[in-house]
N, CA, C and O atoms as CSV, one atom per row, in Angstrom:
chain,resi,resn,atom,element,x,y,z
A,1,MET,N,N,-13.155,53.262,1.479
A,1,MET,CA,C,-12.241,53.242,2.289
A,1,MET,C,C,-11.127,51.981,1.836
A,1,MET,O,O,-10.105,51.967,1.151
A,2,ILE,N,N,-11.950,50.877,2.650
A,2,ILE,CA,C,-11.392,49.619,2.853
A,2,ILE,C,C,-11.026,49.043,1.183
A,2,ILE,O,O,-10.229,48.110,1.079
A,3,ASN,N,N,-11.473,49.477,0.281
A,3,ASN,CA,C,-11.585,49.055,-1.157
A,3,ASN,C,C,-10.407,49.612,-1.718
A,3,ASN,O,O,-9.597,49.059,-2.462
A,4,ARG,N,N,-10.404,50.985,-1.195
A,4,ARG,CA,C,-8.922,51.701,-1.711
A,4,ARG,C,C,-7.427,51.523,-1.150
A,4,ARG,O,O,-6.391,51.848,-1.729
A,5,VAL,N,N,-7.555,50.962,0.048
A,5,VAL,CA,C,-6.596,50.385,0.887
A,5,VAL,C,C,-6.368,49.137,0.899
A,5,VAL,O,O,-5.380,48.576,1.372
A,6,SER,N,N,-7.591,48.504,0.200
A,6,SER,CA,C,-7.225,46.971,-0.143
A,6,SER,C,C,-6.761,46.858,-1.679
A,6,SER,O,O,-6.308,45.832,-2.186
A,7,ASN,N,N,-6.941,48.021,-2.297
A,7,ASN,CA,C,-6.569,48.127,-3.513
A,7,ASN,C,C,-7.406,47.084,-4.434
A,7,ASN,O,O,-6.952,46.523,-5.431
A,8,GLY,N,N,-8.562,46.951,-3.969
A,8,GLY,CA,C,-9.434,45.914,-5.037
A,8,GLY,C,C,-9.680,44.645,-4.257
A,8,GLY,O,O,-10.842,44.295,-4.052
A,9,ASN,N,N,-8.592,43.885,-3.778
A,9,ASN,CA,C,-8.639,42.139,-3.442
A,9,ASN,C,C,-9.274,42.345,-2.198
A,9,ASN,O,O,-9.032,43.074,-1.236
A,10,PRO,N,N,-10.562,41.122,-2.592
A,10,PRO,CA,C,-11.055,40.633,-1.648
A,10,PRO,C,C,-10.728,40.288,-0.280
A,10,PRO,O,O,-11.187,40.698,0.786
A,11,GLY,N,N,-9.774,39.389,-0.572
A,11,GLY,CA,C,-9.144,38.811,0.504
A,11,GLY,C,C,-8.018,39.634,1.554
A,11,GLY,O,O,-7.913,39.357,2.749
A,12,VAL,N,N,-7.454,40.375,1.064
A,12,VAL,CA,C,-7.186,42.034,2.169
A,12,VAL,C,C,-7.974,42.884,2.609
A,12,VAL,O,O,-7.657,43.642,3.525
A,13,ALA,N,N,-9.250,42.904,1.971
A,13,ALA,CA,C,-10.301,43.798,2.542
A,13,ALA,C,C,-11.127,43.091,3.380
A,13,ALA,O,O,-12.000,43.544,4.119
A,14,LYS,N,N,-10.744,41.776,3.191
A,14,LYS,CA,C,-11.422,40.782,4.483
A,14,LYS,C,C,-10.878,40.865,5.715
A,14,LYS,O,O,-11.462,41.094,6.775
A,15,VAL,N,N,-9.338,40.599,5.459
A,15,VAL,CA,C,-8.683,41.086,6.430
A,15,VAL,C,C,-8.485,42.555,7.061
A,15,VAL,O,O,-8.212,42.668,8.256
A,16,ILE,N,N,-8.592,43.388,6.437
A,16,ILE,CA,C,-8.849,44.809,6.756
A,16,ILE,C,C,-10.015,45.237,7.370
A,16,ILE,O,O,-10.097,46.322,7.945
A,17,TRP,N,N,-10.787,44.558,7.291
A,17,TRP,CA,C,-12.682,44.819,8.095
A,17,TRP,C,C,-12.336,44.249,9.188
A,17,TRP,O,O,-12.147,44.951,10.181
A,18,GLY,N,N,-12.143,42.564,9.261
A,18,GLY,CA,C,-11.749,41.975,10.160
A,18,GLY,C,C,-10.791,42.873,11.041
A,18,GLY,O,O,-11.452,43.283,11.996
A,19,LYS,N,N,-10.089,43.125,11.068
A,19,LYS,CA,C,-8.932,43.692,11.851
A,19,LYS,C,C,-9.318,45.651,12.721
A,19,LYS,O,O,-8.841,46.282,13.663
A,20,SER,N,N,-10.491,45.913,11.605
A,20,SER,CA,C,-11.113,47.490,11.760
A,20,SER,C,C,-12.385,47.505,12.665
A,20,SER,O,O,-12.973,48.503,13.083
A,21,LEU,N,N,-12.746,45.934,12.922
A,21,LEU,CA,C,-13.925,46.354,13.325
A,21,LEU,C,C,-13.934,46.184,15.110
A,21,LEU,O,O,-13.475,45.250,15.767
A,22,GLU,N,N,-14.439,47.100,15.465
A,22,GLU,CA,C,-15.009,47.176,16.818
A,22,GLU,C,C,-16.099,46.779,17.380
A,22,GLU,O,O,-16.961,47.604,17.682
A,23,TYR,N,N,-16.233,45.663,17.582
A,23,TYR,CA,C,-17.828,45.391,17.901
A,23,TYR,C,C,-18.706,46.374,18.378
A,23,TYR,O,O,-18.372,47.140,19.281
A,24,PRO,N,N,-19.815,46.408,17.830
A,24,PRO,CA,C,-20.301,46.159,16.629
A,24,PRO,C,C,-20.641,46.969,15.503
A,24,PRO,O,O,-21.682,47.015,14.849
A,25,THR,N,N,-19.350,47.727,15.379
A,25,THR,CA,C,-19.453,48.547,14.239
A,25,THR,C,C,-17.839,48.896,13.720
A,25,THR,O,O,-17.046,48.736,14.647
A,26,ILE,N,N,-17.355,49.228,12.753
A,26,ILE,CA,C,-16.754,49.438,11.908
A,26,ILE,C,C,-16.888,50.773,11.555
A,26,ILE,O,O,-17.965,51.167,11.108
A,27,LYS,N,N,-15.616,51.788,11.741
A,27,LYS,CA,C,-15.881,52.877,11.173
A,27,LYS,C,C,-14.523,52.954,10.242
A,27,LYS,O,O,-13.543,52.209,10.229
A,28,PRO,N,N,-14.819,54.095,9.492
A,28,PRO,CA,C,-13.452,54.406,8.776
A,28,PRO,C,C,-12.506,55.003,9.744
A,28,PRO,O,O,-11.352,54.782,9.377
A,29,SER,N,N,-12.565,55.644,10.792
A,29,SER,CA,C,-11.050,55.989,11.404
A,29,SER,C,C,-10.787,54.663,11.903
A,29,SER,O,O,-9.703,54.727,12.483
A,30,TYR,N,N,-11.241,53.514,11.961
A,30,TYR,CA,C,-10.561,52.533,12.217
A,30,TYR,C,C,-9.412,51.681,11.252
A,30,TYR,O,O,-8.459,50.987,11.606
A,31,VAL,N,N,-9.819,51.967,10.152
A,31,VAL,CA,C,-8.988,51.529,9.421
A,31,VAL,C,C,-7.801,51.909,9.339
A,31,VAL,O,O,-7.559,52.884,10.050
A,32,GLN,N,N,-7.157,51.611,8.886
A,32,GLN,CA,C,-5.188,51.902,8.965
A,32,GLN,C,C,-5.129,51.498,7.375
A,32,GLN,O,O,-5.562,50.603,6.649
A,33,GLU,N,N,-4.166,52.943,7.243
A,33,GLU,CA,C,-3.248,52.503,5.753
A,33,GLU,C,C,-1.638,51.477,6.217
A,33,GLU,O,O,-0.867,51.305,7.160
A,34,PHE,N,N,-1.882,51.028,4.783
A,34,PHE,CA,C,-0.391,50.175,5.153
A,34,PHE,C,C,0.296,51.628,4.957
A,34,PHE,O,O,-0.253,52.651,4.546
A,35,SER,N,N,1.408,51.482,5.288
A,35,SER,CA,C,2.778,52.368,4.951
A,35,SER,C,C,4.022,51.742,3.838
A,35,SER,O,O,5.044,52.358,3.535
A,36,PHE,N,N,3.492,49.868,3.155
A,36,PHE,CA,C,3.940,49.633,2.613
A,36,PHE,C,C,3.624,48.976,1.006
A,36,PHE,O,O,2.694,48.170,1.014
A,37,LYS,N,N,4.137,49.164,-0.079
A,37,LYS,CA,C,3.700,48.680,-1.051
A,37,LYS,C,C,4.616,47.263,-1.454
A,37,LYS,O,O,5.826,47.185,-1.667
A,38,ILE,N,N,3.506,46.118,-1.477
A,38,ILE,CA,C,3.945,44.632,-2.401
A,38,ILE,C,C,3.839,44.992,-3.806
A,38,ILE,O,O,2.912,45.380,-4.517
A,39,LYS,N,N,5.086,44.744,-3.989
A,39,LYS,CA,C,4.881,43.967,-5.443
A,39,LYS,C,C,5.226,42.135,-5.984
A,39,LYS,O,O,6.118,41.305,-5.808
A,40,LEU,N,N,4.420,42.187,-6.425
A,40,LEU,CA,C,4.451,40.392,-6.561
A,40,LEU,C,C,4.692,40.377,-8.175
A,40,LEU,O,O,4.414,41.391,-8.815
A,41,ASP,N,N,5.013,39.658,-8.582
A,41,ASP,CA,C,5.191,38.693,-10.042
A,41,ASP,C,C,3.969,38.205,-10.440
A,41,ASP,O,O,3.209,38.074,-9.480
A,42,TYR,N,N,3.411,37.829,-11.691
A,42,TYR,CA,C,2.162,36.886,-11.877
A,42,TYR,C,C,2.169,35.262,-11.227
A,42,TYR,O,O,1.235,34.466,-11.128
A,43,SER,N,N,3.710,35.120,-10.809
A,43,SER,CA,C,2.890,33.824,-10.157
A,43,SER,C,C,2.942,34.196,-9.042
A,43,SER,O,O,1.738,34.308,-8.811
A,44,GLU,N,N,3.496,34.515,-8.041
A,44,GLU,CA,C,3.432,35.174,-6.598
A,44,GLU,C,C,2.245,35.439,-6.727
A,44,GLU,O,O,1.444,34.857,-5.996
A,45,SER,N,N,1.747,36.471,-7.774
A,45,SER,CA,C,0.152,37.241,-6.936
A,45,SER,C,C,-1.135,35.573,-7.355
A,45,SER,O,O,-2.053,35.187,-6.632
A,46,PHE,N,N,-0.757,35.056,-8.511
A,46,PHE,CA,C,-1.601,34.352,-8.397
A,46,PHE,C,C,-1.551,32.890,-7.026
A,46,PHE,O,O,-2.570,32.321,-6.632
A,47,ILE,N,N,-0.352,32.619,-6.613
A,47,ILE,CA,C,-0.518,32.090,-5.583
A,47,ILE,C,C,-1.208,32.238,-4.241
A,47,ILE,O,O,-1.852,31.445,-3.554
A,48,LEU,N,N,-0.905,33.366,-4.105
A,48,LEU,CA,C,-1.549,34.419,-2.908
A,48,LEU,C,C,-2.792,34.369,-3.254
A,48,LEU,O,O,-3.526,33.759,-2.476
A,49,TYR,N,N,-3.301,34.862,-4.263
A,49,TYR,CA,C,-5.171,34.704,-4.815
A,49,TYR,C,C,-5.727,33.179,-4.221
A,49,TYR,O,O,-6.524,32.931,-3.316
A,50,ILE,N,N,-4.947,32.273,-5.137
A,50,ILE,CA,C,-5.439,30.902,-4.074
A,50,ILE,C,C,-5.170,30.662,-3.122
A,50,ILE,O,O,-6.049,29.854,-2.823
A,51,ILE,N,N,-4.052,30.820,-1.639
A,51,ILE,CA,C,-4.185,31.022,-0.392
A,51,ILE,C,C,-5.285,31.740,-0.031
A,51,ILE,O,O,-6.138,31.125,0.608
A,52,LEU,N,N,-5.527,33.168,-0.338
A,52,LEU,CA,C,-6.263,34.137,0.153
A,52,LEU,C,C,-7.840,33.491,0.051
A,52,LEU,O,O,-8.461,33.567,1.111
A,53,SER,N,N,-8.587,32.847,-1.128
A,53,SER,CA,C,-9.610,32.921,-1.963
A,53,SER,C,C,-9.735,31.190,-0.987
A,53,SER,O,O,-10.738,30.885,-0.341
A,54,MET,N,N,-8.938,30.614,-1.067
A,54,MET,CA,C,-8.918,29.144,-0.060
A,54,MET,C,C,-8.808,29.008,1.752
A,54,MET,O,O,-9.019,28.083,2.536
A,55,GLU,N,N,-8.371,30.426,1.905
A,55,GLU,CA,C,-8.351,30.586,3.599
A,55,GLU,C,C,-7.809,29.898,4.402
A,55,GLU,O,O,-7.509,30.126,5.574
A,56,SER,N,N,-7.631,28.771,3.589
A,56,SER,CA,C,-6.264,27.430,4.146
A,56,SER,C,C,-5.903,26.434,3.198
A,56,SER,O,O,-6.766,26.095,2.389
A,57,ILE,N,N,-4.533,25.790,3.145
A,57,ILE,CA,C,-4.189,25.493,2.217
A,57,ILE,C,C,-2.761,25.323,2.827
A,57,ILE,O,O,-1.884,26.064,3.271
A,58,ASN,N,N,-3.060,23.271,2.527
A,58,ASN,CA,C,-1.367,22.643,2.432
A,58,ASN,C,C,-0.326,22.819,1.538
A,58,ASN,O,O,-0.503,23.236,0.393
A,59,ARG,N,N,0.806,22.508,2.027
A,59,ARG,CA,C,1.722,22.289,1.167
A,59,ARG,C,C,1.883,21.630,-0.079
A,59,ARG,O,O,2.578,21.833,-1.074
A,60,GLU,N,N,0.558,20.293,0.453
A,60,GLU,CA,C,0.751,19.466,-0.977
A,60,GLU,C,C,-0.338,20.122,-2.033
A,60,GLU,O,O,-0.198,20.364,-3.232
A,61,GLU,N,N,-1.233,20.283,-1.347
A,61,GLU,CA,C,-2.233,21.105,-2.793
A,61,GLU,C,C,-1.788,22.691,-3.387
A,61,GLU,O,O,-2.130,23.298,-4.402
A,62,LEU,N,N,-0.740,23.091,-2.099
A,62,LEU,CA,C,0.356,24.438,-3.640
A,62,LEU,C,C,0.759,23.502,-4.491
A,62,LEU,O,O,0.596,23.481,-5.711
A,63,VAL,N,N,1.468,22.472,-3.583
A,63,VAL,CA,C,2.236,21.940,-4.981
A,63,VAL,C,C,2.405,21.417,-6.023
A,63,VAL,O,O,3.336,21.343,-6.825
A,64,GLU,N,N,0.948,20.878,-5.920
A,64,GLU,CA,C,-0.177,20.394,-6.927
A,64,GLU,C,C,-0.549,21.297,-8.120
A,64,GLU,O,O,-0.468,20.994,-9.310
A,65,ILE,N,N,-1.093,22.798,-7.434
A,65,ILE,CA,C,-1.399,23.988,-8.446
A,65,ILE,C,C,-0.145,24.583,-9.132
A,65,ILE,O,O,-0.261,25.508,-9.935
C-alpha cells in the first residue's frame, strides 16, 4: 500500500510511514492517499531526490549540486 501511494519513492514512503504510524503499529487503514499528482521535470526531480536522500541540506550545497 505505501509503495503504491508513494509511487515507489523511498523518501515519500518514509514520510507516509512516519505519518501513518500509530505507535506501536501501522495499519493500511492509517495510510492516506494523496488527492493530487505532482509533475516534476528532470531537474526538479533530481533536486527533490537529493533533498530527500540527504534529509537535510543547506542552500550552498544545493547551489553546488
